[in-house]
Structure formats: structure tokens, C-alpha cells
C-alpha positions in Angstrom: 16.4 -12.3 29.1 17.4 -11.3 25.1 14.7 -10.2 22.9 14.6 -13.0 19.8 14.7 -11.6 16.7 13.7 -12.5 13.8 16.6 -14.0 11.2 15.8 -13.3 7.5 18.5 -14.1 4.5 18.4 -12.9 1.1 17.4 -8.7 0.7 16.0 -9.5 -2.1 12.0 -7.9 -2.8 11.1 -10.8 -0.3 13.3 -10.1 1.7 13.0 -6.5 2.3 9.3 -7.0 2.1 9.4 -9.4 5.4 11.5 -7.4 7.4 9.5 -4.6 7.1 5.8 -5.9 8.4 8.0 -7.8 10.7 9.3 -5.0 11.8 6.5 -3.2 12.0 4.5 -5.7 14.2 7.3 -4.6 16.6 9.4 -7.8 15.8 13.3 -7.1 15.7 14.9 -8.5 12.4 18.2 -9.3 11.3 18.9 -9.0 7.5 21.5 -10.8 5.9 22.3 -9.9 2.8 25.3 -11.0 1.0 26.3 -8.2 -2.0 28.9 -6.7 -1.7 31.0 -9.1 -0.1 29.8 -11.1 -3.3 27.2 -11.0 -6.2 25.6 -13.6 -7.9 25.7 -13.5 -11.4 22.6 -11.3 -12.2 23.2 -7.9 -9.4 25.6 -5.5 -9.6 24.7 -2.8 -7.4 25.7 -3.3 -3.4 21.9 -2.1 -2.9 19.2 -3.9 -1.4 15.9 -4.8 -3.6 17.7 -4.4 -6.8 15.8 -5.3 -10.2 17.9 -7.9 -12.4 15.5 -8.8 -15.5 12.2 -6.1 -15.9 12.1 -2.7 -14.3 8.2 -3.7 -14.6 5.2 -4.9 -11.7 2.6 -5.5 -14.9 -0.4 -5.3 -15.5 -1.8 -1.7 -12.6 -5.4 -2.2 -13.7 -7.2 -3.3 -10.3 -9.0 -5.3 -12.3 -6.7 -7.6 -13.5 -5.4 -10.3 -11.6 -2.2 -8.8 -10.7 -3.6 -5.3 -10.4 -5.0 -6.9 -7.8 -2.4 -8.3 -5.9 -1.2 -5.3 -6.0 -4.2 -3.5 -4.2 -4.1 -5.8 -1.7 -0.6 -5.3 -1.2 -0.9 -1.6 -0.8 -3.5 -2.1 1.8 -1.8 -4.3 4.0 1.0 -1.2 4.1 3.7 -3.4 1.6 7.4 -1.6 1.2 7.4 -2.7 -2.3 4.6 -1.2 -3.5 5.5 2.4 -1.6 9.0 1.9 -3.3 7.6 1.2 -6.5 4.7 4.6 -6.4 7.3 6.6 -5.8 9.7 6.2 -8.7 7.6 4.7 -11.5 8.4 5.3 -14.8 5.9 5.7 -17.3 4.6 2.4 -18.8 0.9 2.2 -20.3 -1.1 0.9 -18.5 2.0 -1.1 -16.8 3.4 0.4 -13.4 7.0 0.3 -14.5 10.0 1.8 -12.0 13.5 3.9 -12.1 15.4 0.5 -10.6 17.7 2.9 -9.4 15.6 5.2 -7.2 13.8 1.6 -7.0 16.8 0.1 -4.6 18.4 3.4 -3.1 15.0 3.9 -1.7 14.5 0.8 0.0 18.3 -0.3 0.8 17.0 3.7 2.5 14.0 2.4 4.4 15.4 -0.8 5.6 18.6 0.7 7.0 17.4 3.1 9.0 15.1 1.2 10.7 15.0 0.2 13.8 14.2 -2.5 14.9 16.1 -4.0 11.6 19.5 -5.3 11.5 21.4 -5.1 8.3 24.4 -7.5 8.1 26.2 -7.7 4.6 27.8 -10.8 5.1 26.6 -14.5 3.6 25.4 -17.4 5.0 25.8 -20.8 3.3 24.0 -22.3 5.3 20.1 -22.6 7.1 20.8 -22.8 10.6 20.3 -25.9 12.8 17.0 -25.8 15.4 18.6 -25.0 18.4 21.3 -22.3 17.8 19.6 -19.4 19.3 17.4 -18.3 16.7 14.2 -19.0 16.6 12.7 -18.5 13.9 14.2 -18.2 9.9 12.8 -16.5 7.0 15.3 -17.6 3.9 14.6 -15.6 1.2 17.5 -15.7 -0.9 15.7 -16.1 -4.3 16.6 -17.6 -7.7 20.1 -17.6 -7.6 20.3 -19.4 -4.1 24.0 -20.0 -4.2 24.8 -23.5 -4.1 26.1 -24.0 -0.2 22.6 -22.9 0.5 20.5 -24.6 -1.9 22.3 -27.7 -0.9 21.4 -26.8 3.1 17.6 -26.5 1.5 17.9 -29.8 -0.3 19.0 -31.6 2.5 16.0 -30.3 4.9 12.5 -30.5 2.4 14.5 -33.5 0.3 13.2 -31.7 -3.0 15.4 -29.2 -4.9 14.3 -28.1 -8.8 15.8 -25.7 -11.1 14.3 -23.9 -14.4 16.0 -21.2 -16.1 14.9 -17.6 -16.7 16.2 -15.5 -19.5 16.9 -11.3 -18.8 15.4 -9.0 -21.6 18.3 -6.4 -23.2 18.4 -2.5 -22.3 19.5 -0.2 -25.0 20.0 3.1 -25.2 17.7 5.5 -26.7 20.1 8.2 -27.8 21.1 5.3 -30.3 17.8 4.7 -31.2 16.8 6.2 -35.2 13.4 8.0 -33.9 12.7 8.8 -37.7 11.3 5.0 -38.1 10.6 4.1 -34.5 7.7 5.9 -33.5 6.0 6.5 -29.2 2.3 4.5 -29.5 1.3 2.6 -26.7 -1.6 -0.2 -28.4 -5.4 1.1 -28.7 -4.3 3.8 -26.9 -4.7 8.1 -28.8 -2.2 10.7 -28.2 1.8 9.8 -27.4 1.8 6.6 -25.7 4.2 5.5 -23.2 6.0 3.1 -25.9 8.9 3.3 -28.7 8.8 1.3 -31.6 10.1 -0.3 -34.1 8.3 -1.7 -37.4 8.9 -4.2 -39.6 7.5 -5.2 -42.8 6.9 -8.9 -44.0 10.8 -9.6 -45.0 11.8 -7.7 -42.8 10.2 -10.2 -39.8 11.0 -12.9 -41.9 14.5 -11.3 -42.3 15.3 -11.0 -38.5 13.8 -14.7 -37.4 15.8 -16.1 -40.0 18.9 -14.4 -38.5 17.1 -15.2 -35.2 17.0 -19.0 -36.1 20.4 -19.7 -37.1 21.9 -17.4 -34.5 24.9 -18.8 -31.7 22.9 -19.8 -28.6 24.4 -20.2 -24.7 24.8 -24.0 -24.3 23.3 -25.4 -20.5 25.4 -27.4 -19.2 25.5 -31.1 -19.1 24.1 -31.4 -15.8 21.7 -28.6 -15.9 18.0 -29.3 -17.1 16.1 -27.1 -20.0 13.1 -26.4 -18.2 11.9 -22.6 -18.7 8.8 -20.9 -17.0 6.6 -20.2 -19.5 5.5 -17.0 -18.4 9.0 -15.8 -19.2 10.2 -18.0 -22.3 13.3 -17.2 -24.6 12.2 -15.4 -28.1 14.4 -18.4 -29.9 12.6 -21.1 -28.0 8.8 -18.6 -28.7 10.1 -19.0 -32.6 11.1 -22.5 -32.9 6.9 -23.2 -32.0 6.1 -21.5 -35.5 7.0 -18.7 -37.7 4.2 -16.5 -36.6 4.7 -17.2 -33.0 6.5 -14.0 -32.6 3.9 -11.7 -34.1 1.3 -13.4 -31.7 3.4 -12.6 -28.9 6.0 -10.2 -27.5 6.2 -8.4 -31.9 2.0 -8.7 -31.5 1.6 -5.2 -34.3 -2.1 -4.8 -33.7 -3.3 -1.5 -32.1 0.2 0.0 -33.3 -0.6 1.8 -36.5 2.6 3.4 -38.7 2.4 7.0 -38.5 4.0 7.1 -41.3 1.9 4.3 -43.2 -2.0 5.0 -41.5 -1.4 1.1 -40.7 -0.7 -1.8 -38.4 2.9 -2.8 -39.2 3.7 -6.5 -40.4 5.4 -7.0 -36.1 6.5 -4.9 -34.3 8.8 -4.4 -31.3 8.3 -2.3 -28.5 10.9 -1.0 -25.9 9.9 0.8 -23.0 11.4 3.2 -20.1 13.5 1.3 -17.8 14.2 4.6 -16.0 12.6 8.4 -15.5 14.8 10.2 -17.9 14.2 8.3 -20.7 17.2 7.5 -21.2 17.8 4.0 -22.1 14.4 1.4 -22.9 14.0 -2.2 -22.3 13.0 -4.7 -25.0 9.6 -6.0 -23.7 9.1 -10.0 -24.0 12.7 -9.9 -25.2 14.5 -12.7 -23.1 17.0 -14.7 -24.8 19.9 -16.9 -24.3 21.5 -15.7 -27.6 24.6 -15.2 -27.0 26.4 -11.1 -26.6 27.7 -11.2 -30.3 24.7 -13.2 -31.9 22.5 -10.8 -30.1 24.2 -7.6 -31.5 24.2 -8.8 -35.1 20.1 -10.6 -34.9 18.8 -7.2 -32.7 20.5 -4.3 -34.2 18.7 -6.0 -37.5 15.3 -4.8 -35.7 14.0 -1.0 -37.7 15.2 2.1 -36.1 17.8 -0.7 -34.0 20.9 -0.7 -36.1 22.8 1.0 -34.8 21.5 0.6 -30.8 24.4 0.2 -28.3 23.3 -2.2 -25.3 23.3 -1.2 -22.3 23.1 -4.3 -21.2 22.3 -7.6 -23.1 20.5 -10.6 -22.8 21.3 -13.7 -20.8 19.9 -16.6 -19.0 20.0 -17.3 -15.4 19.1 -20.5 -13.3 15.7 -20.6 -10.7 15.3 -22.7 -7.3 12.5 -23.3 -5.9 11.0 -26.2 -4.3 7.8 -28.6 -5.0 5.5 -26.6 -2.7 2.2 -28.8 -1.6 5.2 -31.6 -0.5 7.2 -29.4 1.6 4.8 -26.2 2.6 2.1 -24.9 5.5 -0.2 -22.6 4.5 2.3 -20.4 7.2 4.9 -21.1 4.9 6.3 -22.8 7.1 8.6 -26.1 6.0 6.4 -29.5 6.9 9.3 -30.4 8.7 10.2 -27.8 9.9 8.3 -24.9 11.4 10.7 -23.1 12.3 11.5 -21.7 8.9 9.5 -20.3 6.8 10.5 -19.7 2.6 9.3 -16.5 1.1 9.9 -15.3 -2.2 10.5 -17.6 -6.1 11.6 -20.7 -3.5 8.1 -20.5 -2.9 7.1 -22.1 -6.6 5.4 -18.4 -7.6 7.0 -16.6 -10.5 7.6 -12.7 -10.3 8.5 -9.1 -8.7 5.1 -8.9 -7.4 4.5 -12.5 -6.3 7.4 -13.1 -4.9 6.9 -9.8 -3.1 3.8 -10.8 -1.7 5.0 -14.3 0.0 8.0 -12.3 1.9 4.5 -9.7 3.0 3.7 -13.3 4.0 6.2 -15.2 5.8 7.2 -11.5 7.6 3.8 -11.5 9.4 3.6 -14.8 10.4 7.4 -14.7 11.2 6.3 -11.8 13.7 2.9 -13.0 14.6 5.2 -16.5 16.0 7.5 -14.9 17.8 5.1 -12.9 19.4 2.7 -16.3 20.9 0.1 -15.8 18.6 -1.1 -18.3 15.9 -0.4 -17.5 12.2 -2.4 -16.4 9.6 -4.2 -17.6 5.8 -5.4 -14.2 3.8 -8.7 -15.5 2.6 -9.1 -18.3 -0.2 -11.3 -14.6 -2.4 -7.7 -12.7 -2.5 -5.0 -12.6 -4.9 -2.7 -14.1 -1.6 -5.4 -16.4 -0.9 -4.7 -18.6 -4.3 -1.7 -18.5 -4.3 -0.8 -19.8 -1.2 -3.5 -22.0 -2.3 -1.9 -23.0 -5.5 1.4 -24.1 -3.4 0.3 -26.0 -0.7 -2.7 -28.3 -2.2 -1.6 -27.9 -5.9 -0.8 -32.1 -7.3 2.7 -32.5 -6.7 3.6 -34.2 -10.4 1.5 -31.0 -11.5 3.4 -28.6 -9.8 5.0 -25.7 -11.5 6.2 -21.9 -10.8 3.3 -19.7 -12.1 2.6 -15.6 -12.3 -1.1 -14.9 -10.1 -4.0 -15.0 -13.0 -7.1 -15.7 -12.3 -6.8 -20.2 -12.9 -5.7 -19.5 -9.4 -9.1 -18.4 -7.9 -12.3 -20.3 -6.4 -14.8 -21.0 -9.0 -16.9 -17.7 -9.4 -20.7 -16.7 -9.5 -23.2 -14.0 -9.2 -25.7 -13.8 -5.8 -27.9 -15.1 -7.9 -25.8 -18.4 -9.1 -25.6 -17.3 -11.8 -22.4 -17.5 -14.6 -20.6 -13.7 -14.2 -20.5 -12.1 -17.7 -16.9 -12.8 -19.0 -15.9 -8.7 -19.3 -17.9 -8.4 -15.3 -15.3 -10.9 -13.6 -12.5 -8.8 -13.2 -14.2 -6.5 -12.0 -16.6 -9.3 -10.0 -13.8 -10.7 -8.8 -12.0 -7.5 -7.2 -14.8 -6.2 -5.8 -15.0 -10.3 -4.1 -11.6 -10.1 -3.1 -11.3 -6.7 -1.3 -14.4 -7.3 0.8 -13.1 -10.0 1.9 -9.6 -9.1 2.7 -11.4 -5.9 4.3 -13.0 -8.5 7.0 -9.6 -10.2 7.4 -7.4 -6.7 8.3 -10.2 -6.3 11.1 -9.4 -10.2 12.3 -6.1 -9.1 11.9 -5.5 -6.2 14.6 -7.9 -8.1 16.2 -5.2 -10.1 17.4 
């Protein structure tokens, strides 16, 4: 009898993590990825796990929600976290990577695993039950093709879409370092970010131009529904003149060495690669047209002659209404042979998408081995995400990053409220204790 193998559709972060987790548990995997036969509008590299929005995995503070999630994944043997550690670039308290080295690392690991068969072909339809594919993990991400999305909609009856925006990347040698200075917020020393300072007049000139600039309009059949954690800067500006100064252009803790004072506003640039030859405009997701981006962003002090290696863009993000269609195992309620992973589940962000791939791969392997699926403890960041995906009121459901608001209420052993400054540490300690006990259960079967 031929060995049953796990089918995974999609070679992004979630698909690669799922494949790795299943293969490491002794299950054969067939991983389908359409590149290089076909590229989505946001992809350009033939490598697996290509990062298209940012090169940052956000905070690495172990007492932050996303830092805790990353630590849980490390303890569960995450391939993506291993790749990030091996290809990281300086980014202050954040974990950022050289995206080319990162994708190459993962491609080599996945392609070289003896239990993983990588097939470079597009799958346009979810397999029907009984097509000699006992289990399928769908991990095609925010740019799932129309045909595959249609196939998913036929099964779930739920198909929603909103739009993410990508920040521009500039060449380091095109920046004016007589104006731009290096510093991380509140840190002594040189810091990991480049900072473009603005006085009040420069800021007002900038936002006036930004408000008047040409934008890419949505198609008549497209719904304007942005994720709050990744709003285009021009949408933020619509909420008020000072919105950007209290958001991505916040100047506090970044004194200009020329004056010794905080500027009126600041644009931060973060290293895009190890060599420091390219920088990402932090928080500058945008749907301005390409000509408008060049015109408006060159009004930023120090970026008058900026060369843009990549301009910002807007792209579709596809996901299901998790509370209606997903089991805590990430299986579909009405098709237990299909598991979802990544942003399709209704999480947002690189780390969260990878985490869902990790759990889908783990459960896919267990199901093929005749075992019961497992669910992370609710005290963990992984458990908090699963609870959000499966227990939120469906009418209120929307994609979310990991945050402590998704966790159950925290109290001290005495029942008293934990002081605010200690809550992150308390949650991390509670989570990792629960994770340790859960790992023991996993090892037992």
C-alpha cells in the first residue's frame, strides 16, 4: 500500500512551516507552489517563503505579545524562526531579516528534506474528497488566485477580502546623510534606524502634497476595507492633520543631533538587508500612484534624490470567517480533510501566519498518523489566536495580529490585578509554563 502523504498548496511562510512540521514528524509531504510558472502581482522571486510587504517580524521583546508568540514557535521547532535567526539584520528591538537570504535559507531546507516533495505547479482547485489525497492544507495566502478562491468559497460559503498596502524601499546611497541621522528611539549610541527630520513647515508641506496626490482607485467591484494595523498613510491622514505625527512619523525620543531637540515629525528608515544597501520606509504603506510616490516622498528631508528600488502598492488579502468555518484544529467544519493555514484563517502578519502553518502542519501529521488533533493551551499566544479564530462573534470577526487583548484575563496567584508594567512578563511566564506542559503531552502521543 502506497504511503499516504500530506498535500500542501502554497509555498509561502505558512505552507513551508506546515511542510516542515509534518515532515519532522515522519509524514511524507507534497508541497505545491506555482512559482516560477506563475507569479502573483506582489511576488518576483522563484524562492519559497518570499517576503513581499516588509522584512520585519516586529518586536523581539519576549514580554510583548508578538515576541512571546515567536518564543513559543522557537520552542516548537519552527523553521521560519530558525531562518530569521540565521539571516537577521540590525533593527533595534525588532527582528528583521535580509529577505533574499531568508527565502534562500528556507528554500534550501525545504527542497533538501527527504520527506518533502516540492512540485512547481499551480493548483487551481481544492481536491474533492476521495481523490487519493486524504488531507490537504491550503496555505495560499492573501493573494490566493481567483480560481482557488472560488473553489474555497464553494466549500465554505464564506469569502471576504480587504486590502493591504506595501511600503517603499530606497537605495541607501541615494540618501542625504548630512540631513538624515542614525538613532533608535530613546536609545544611546548610533541606533539601527535612519531618521529623516521635519520641522513644522516641512511637515505641513508634506501632508498637503500627500492629501492632493493621485491615488490608485479600487475597481468598481472591490470593497474598501483596510486592516487597521496596516493602514495606508494617506488614509491615516484623512483622520486628522496630526495623525501621522502620532503614528509612523512620531518624533518623540529621536533628538536631531544638529539641534539636540526632537523634530516636529520624523520618517524612519529600517535596513532591508545585511549589507545596508537598501532601506524600508517604516510604516509608509501607501496606495499612491507610482509617479505620485516619487514626487511626494522626495519632499522628505534627506530623500530629495531618493532612488526607489520598490514603490508601494496595494494588494488583496483573502480570508474566511473563522468562527463560522474553522475547527480549533484548523480543519474546515464541513470538510475535515482540509485544513487552512496562514492569512486565509483570519490572522494578520508574518509571525501569526507562520504560527497557523505550524499548527496546521502539526495536526495534519497527527491526523495522517491516526492520532487526535491537538490544541494549544489558552494561556499561550498560539491558543489566544486559535480562540480568536474560532470563538469570536462572527459578526464582529476581523483579521488580527497577536495582542494581549486576545488573551484570557490575567490575575496574580493571590487573585489581585497584576500591575501594568509587569503584565507582559507575567503573561510570558504563564504561557511558557503552559507550553512546556503541552509539549510533554505531545511527546507522549
